[in-house]
ZAMARGU-4260 file (C-alpha; in steps of 0.2 Angstrom, whole numbers, plus 5000, padded with zeros to 4 digits):
<rodrens>
0) 5825/5142/4977 | 5803/5142/4979 | 5793/5157/4983 | 5785/5155/5000 | 5769/5158/5006
5) 5759/5164/5021 | 5746/5153/5026 | 5733/5158/5040 | 5728/5141/5043 | 5713/5141/5055
10) 5705/5158/5046 | 5708/5150/5030 | 5701/5132/5035 | 5686/5141/5041 | 5680/5148/5028
15) 5683/5131/5018 | 5671/5122/5026 | 5654/5121/5016 | 5642/5109/5021 | 5639/5097/5006
20) 5635/5079/5010 | 5620/5067/5009 | 5627/5058/5026 | 5634/5065/5043 | 5652/5068/5040
25) 5665/5069/5053 | 5680/5083/5053 | 5692/5091/5064 | 5686/5105/5077 | 5690/5124/5076
30) 5701/5119/5092 | 5711/5105/5082 | 5715/5115/5064 | 5733/5120/5069 | 5736/5100/5071
35) 5734/5100/5051 | 5748/5111/5050 | 5760/5096/5048 | 5750/5089/5033 | 5750/5106/5024
40) 5769/5110/5028 | 5771/5090/5018 | 5760/5092/5004 | 5768/5112/5001 | 5786/5112/5006
45) 5792/5093/5002 | 5804/5089/4988 | 5794/5075/4981 | 5778/5087/4976 | 5780/5085/4958
50) 5772/5074/4945 | 5757/5065/4951 | 5761/5069/4968 | 5759/5087/4964 | 5741/5083/4956
55) 5735/5075/4973 | 5743/5091/4983 | 5732/5103/4972 | 5716/5093/4970 | 5716/5094/4991
60) 5721/5111/4992 | 5707/5116/4982 | 5694/5105/4989 | 5698/5113/5008 | 5700/5132/5001
65) 5716/5134/5002 | 5718/5144/4984 | 5735/5154/4978 | 5739/5159/4963 | 5757/5156/4964
70) 5758/5140/4972 | 5745/5135/4959 | 5754/5140/4946 | 5769/5129/4952 | 5758/5114/4955
75) 5750/5114/4939 | 5767/5118/4930 | 5773/5103/4937 | 5758/5092/4932 | 5758/5098/4913
80) 5777/5095/4914 | 5776/5078/4920 | 5761/5074/4907 | 5772/5080/4893 | 5787/5068/4899
85) 5777/5052/4902 | 5764/5056/4886 | 5756/5039/4883 | 5764/5030/4895 | 5754/5041/4910
90) 5739/5027/4916 | 5722/5029/4916 | 5723/5033/4935 | 5737/5048/4934 | 5726/5057/4920
95) 5710/5053/4930 | 5716/5063/4944 | 5727/5074/4934 | 5708/5079/4927 | 5699/5079/4945
100) 5715/5093/4952 | 5717/5102/4938 | 5696/5107/4938 | 5692/5106/4955 | 5684/5121/4950
105) 5682/5134/4939 | 5698/5141/4935 | 5713/5145/4918 | 5715/5125/4921 | 5699/5123/4911
110) 5708/5131/4895 | 5720/5115/4896 | 5710/5101/4900 | 5699/5108/4884 | 5714/5110/4873
115) 5723/5093/4880 | 5706/5084/4875 | 5711/5077/4890 | 5693/5070/4896 | 5693/5060/4879
120) 5712/5052/4883 | 5702/5045/4898 | 5690/5038/4889 | 5701/5031/4878 | 5711/5022/4891
125) 5695/5018/4901 | 5691/5008/4886 | 5707/5001/4884 | 5706/4995/4903 | 5691/4987/4899
130) 5697/4977/4883 | 5713/4970/4893 | 5701/4964/4905 | 5691/4954/4892 | 5708/4949/4887
135) 5717/4944/4902 | 5701/4933/4914 | 5696/4952/4922 | 5712/4958/4926 | 5712/4977/4919
140) 5729/4985/4913 | 5732/4994/4933 | 5718/4991/4945 | 5701/4995/4951 | 5710/5009/4963
145) 5712/5017/4946 | 5699/5011/4937 | 5686/5018/4950 | 5696/5034/4947 | 5692/5035/4929
150) 5673/5032/4931 | 5674/5044/4946 | 5683/5059/4932 | 5672/5053/4917 | 5659/5055/4930
155) 5661/5073/4935 | 5665/5080/4919 | 5655/5073/4905 | 5664/5059/4899 | 5657/5045/4889
160) 5654/5029/4901 | 5642/5016/4900 | 5632/5010/4915 | 5629/4993/4909 | 5648/4989/4909
165) 5650/5000/4925 | 5638/4988/4934 | 5644/4972/4926 | 5663/4976/4933 | 5659/4982/4949
170) 5652/4968/4958 | 5656/4967/4976 | 5664/4952/4975 | 5676/4955/4961 | 5694/4946/4964
175) 5700/4966/4960 | 5694/4974/4975 | 5705/4959/4985 | 5723/4963/4988 | 5734/4945/4997
180) 5717/4940/5000 | 5713/4954/5009 | 5699/4970/5006 | 5708/4984/4998 | 5702/4997/5008
185) 5707/5013/4998 | 5702/5002/4981 | 5682/4997/4987 | 5681/5016/4994 | 5686/5026/4980
190) 5672/5012/4970 | 5660/5018/4982 | 5661/5039/4978 | 5662/5032/4959 | 5649/5021/4960
195) 5639/5035/4970 | 5642/5046/4956 | 5635/5037/4944 | 5620/5035/4955 | 5617/5054/4957
200) 5619/5058/4939 | 5607/5044/4936 | 5595/5047/4948 | 5594/5067/4946 | 5591/5062/4924
205) 5608/5068/4919 | 5611/5051/4913 | 5599/5039/4906 | 5599/5019/4915 | 5585/5008/4916
210) 5579/5003/4936 | 5589/4987/4937 | 5606/4995/4936 | 5600/5009/4947 | 5598/4995/4961
215) 5615/4985/4958 | 5623/5001/4961 | 5614/5005/4977 | 5616/4988/4984 | 5636/4988/4977
220) 5638/5003/4984 | 5631/4994/5003 | 5639/4980/5001 | 5657/4988/4999 | 5652/4999/5013
225) 5650/4986/5023 | 5665/4978/5017 | 5673/4995/5023 | 5666/4995/5039 | 5671/4978/5042
230) 5690/4982/5043 | 5689/4994/5055 | 5700/4995/5070 | 5703/5004/5083 | 5696/5021/5072
235) 5706/5017/5057 | 5700/5008/5039 | 5711/4996/5034 | 5725/5003/5038 | 5731/5023/5042
240) 5732/5027/5023 | 5717/5020/5019 | 5708/5029/5030 | 5705/5047/5022 | 5696/5038/5005
245) 5687/5028/5019 | 5678/5040/5028 | 5674/5049/5011 | 5663/5033/5003 | 5655/5034/5023
250) 5654/5051/5020 | 5641/5048/5006 | 5633/5030/5008 | 5637/5028/5027 | 5626/5035/5043
255) 5641/5027/5053 | 5648/5043/5059 | 5631/5051/5064 | 5639/5039/5081 | 5650/5054/5088
260) 5659/5041/5097 | 5663/5035/5080 | 5669/5051/5073 | 5679/5056/5091 | 5687/5038/5090
265) 5694/5041/5072 | 5698/5058/5071 | 5708/5053/5087 | 5718/5042/5082 | 5723/5049/5063
270) 5727/5064/5075 | 5739/5055/5083 | 5747/5047/5068 | 5749/5064/5061 | 5758/5070/5078
275) 5767/5052/5076 | 5774/5059/5057 | 5765/5045/5051 | 5760/5056/5033 | 5777/5059/5027
280) 5774/5058/5008 | 5764/5073/5001 | 5752/5059/4992 | 5748/5050/5012 | 5746/5070/5017
285) 5736/5074/5003 | 5723/5060/5001 | 5720/5063/5023 | 5717/5081/5022 | 5701/5081/5012
290) 5691/5070/5024 | 5698/5079/5042 | 5689/5093/5034 | 5673/5086/5031 | 5677/5085/5010
295) 5677/5072/4996 | 5681/5070/4979 | 5663/5072/4975 | 5665/5090/4980 | 5674/5092/4965
300) 5662/5106/4953 | 5672/5112/4938 | 5660/5123/4935 | 5659/5131/4955 | 5671/5145/4958
305) 5684/5145/4967 | 5688/5148/4987 | 5698/5162/4988 | 5709/5164/5005 | 5721/5180/5009
310) 5740/5176/5004 | 5749/5165/5015 | 5767/5164/5018 | 5775/5144/5023 | 5793/5145/5021
315) 5801/5132/5008 | 5811/5122/5023 | 5809/5105/5026 | 5791/5100/5031 | 5788/5102/5050
320) 5795/5088/5060 | 5786/5079/5069 | 5798/5065/5076 | 5815/5068/5085 | 5829/5072/5075
325) 5836/5053/5070 | 5854/5049/5077 | 5867/5049/5063 | 5873/5034/5069 | 5873/5019/5059
330) 5861/5003/5060 | 5862/4986/5053 | 5846/4978/5046 | 5844/4959/5036 | 5839/4962/5020
335) 5833/4946/5008 | 5824/4942/4992 | 5812/4928/4992 | 5808/4922/4974 | 5808/4901/4973
340) 5824/4902/4984 | 5828/4915/4999 | 5845/4925/4996 | 5848/4937/5010 | 5861/4948/5017
345) 5865/4959/5030 | 5868/4980/5026 | 5873/4993/5038 | 5862/5009/5034 | 5862/5029/5042
350) 5849/5027/5056 | 5833/5036/5048 | 5834/5028/5032 | 5819/5020/5021 | 5818/5003/5014
355) 5823/5009/4998 | 5839/5016/5007 | 5843/4995/5011 | 5839/4989/4995 | 5852/5002/4986
360) 5864/4995/4999 | 5862/4977/4995 | 5861/4981/4978 | 5880/4988/4979 | 5884/4974/4988
365) 5879/4960/4975 | 5870/4965/4962 | 5865/4948/4953 | 5856/4943/4966 | 5849/4960/4973
370) 5847/4970/4957 | 5830/4979/4957 | 5818/4995/4947 | 5807/5006/4953 | 5794/5016/4944
375) 5789/5033/4949 | 5769/5032/4958 | 5756/5044/4966 | 5764/5035/4983 | 5783/5038/4979
380) 5792/5022/4971 | 5784/5006/4968 | 5796/4990/4965 | 5792/4985/4949 | 5807/4972/4947
385) 5820/4960/4957 | 5831/4951/4948 | 5823/4954/4931 | 5809/4947/4935 | 5797/4959/4932
390) 5777/4962/4941 | 5763/4958/4931 | 5747/4965/4932 | 5738/4954/4917 | 5747/4938/4930
395) 5741/4948/4945 | 5760/4949/4954 | 5768/4961/4963 | 5784/4962/4975 | 5778/4961/4991
400) 5787/4971/5006 | 5790/4966/5024 | 5797/4969/5039 | 5798/4958/5051 | 5786/4945/5042
405) 5773/4956/5041 | 5768/4964/5027 | 5770/4985/5024 | 5757/4994/5019 | 5769/5010/5017
410) 5780/5011/5001 | 5797/5007/5001 | 5801/5026/4998 | 5792/5031/5015 | 5794/5014/5026
415) 5807/5018/5042 | 5819/5005/5046 | 5824/5002/5064 | 5841/4994/5069 | 5840/4976/5067
420) 5823/4973/5057 | 5823/4959/5045 | 5817/4966/5030 | 5812/4956/5014 | 5806/4959/4996
425) 5794/4945/4989 | 5787/4936/4974 | 5769/4934/4979 | 5750/4937/4968 | 5735/4948/4973
</rodrens>
């Protein structure tokens, strides 16, 4: 059984607010701090807070100033165990996120970062991404979200990178900012954060670059911000899950939130989604919390002391329930796999099941037609193959998840299915 922690939420979050942005931020008011409790509970108590999700959680908690030695030990131990298990299979973006989490502020984890040569290893993985792009028509080994995380971590932790290479690779019209023909808001937002860090390093004299490169970086940031703003609808940017990182990007590169109406619209919609249980996974909760508290990943500072907080006590029970308890009754859903032709079946699962449960039920009925594999990602399980056909970054192919004909923004392990849903996994290109 895990230890429990006590969290005086309002006082703790109050002590964590240290203004540090150049542009107008948009943060939750003191009166609404209690609305964030479901996020904290999900991050700390979820049985899925392990490995790379533990890194997301640790980074988020440190950014908003929630520090506890026992809790941090639990999270850092999980991160290090996951690193040992994955070894060289750890992707560049996963390693970058781990560095950001362990080095978010001055603490004993900096010894591990140094002794394990994590920054040097990230430099090597980043270079491998670049080399793959040169060979495979501009496609990285992973994706541009991870590539941006790489640049951000290398920038913040004094790693080696080429400004010229970044200028060449991060042009706003690059195909890697798009997924299924649509601009990927979280990818663009992470690129804005990375480019902002590089821009600040240049203007402060920390690194050298010619004026043309600096002007291009500023142009890229402006263009990506405009693309992000064009995806705004009802206060969200892209979708519920990309809004947190979009808010961070706007905090450091836009005056959008100087309009109080814009700020309140975004906060109202996000907090409503929190109350409805939209942020079911630790990663989803961890990525929205810093923005709601006016923080960004650029607040990571390995040389700044970590914020201190009183002991807190959150029990190791399940996360706070924000939706009605699911009925134990069964539901029936339709499931299909579309490659060159469509293979369909109907399965019965428990009410409250997720997409993955449906895929597993279909696989039990017919392994030949519905067999699949998954890998663990920061967002939970990710479908890597169906019928033995593997997703491939070099070919820009993936398995798209759809419900009732609409592409899903949630993952296979978090989308809750409903009775009568028509679910589909489709072989697609992005």
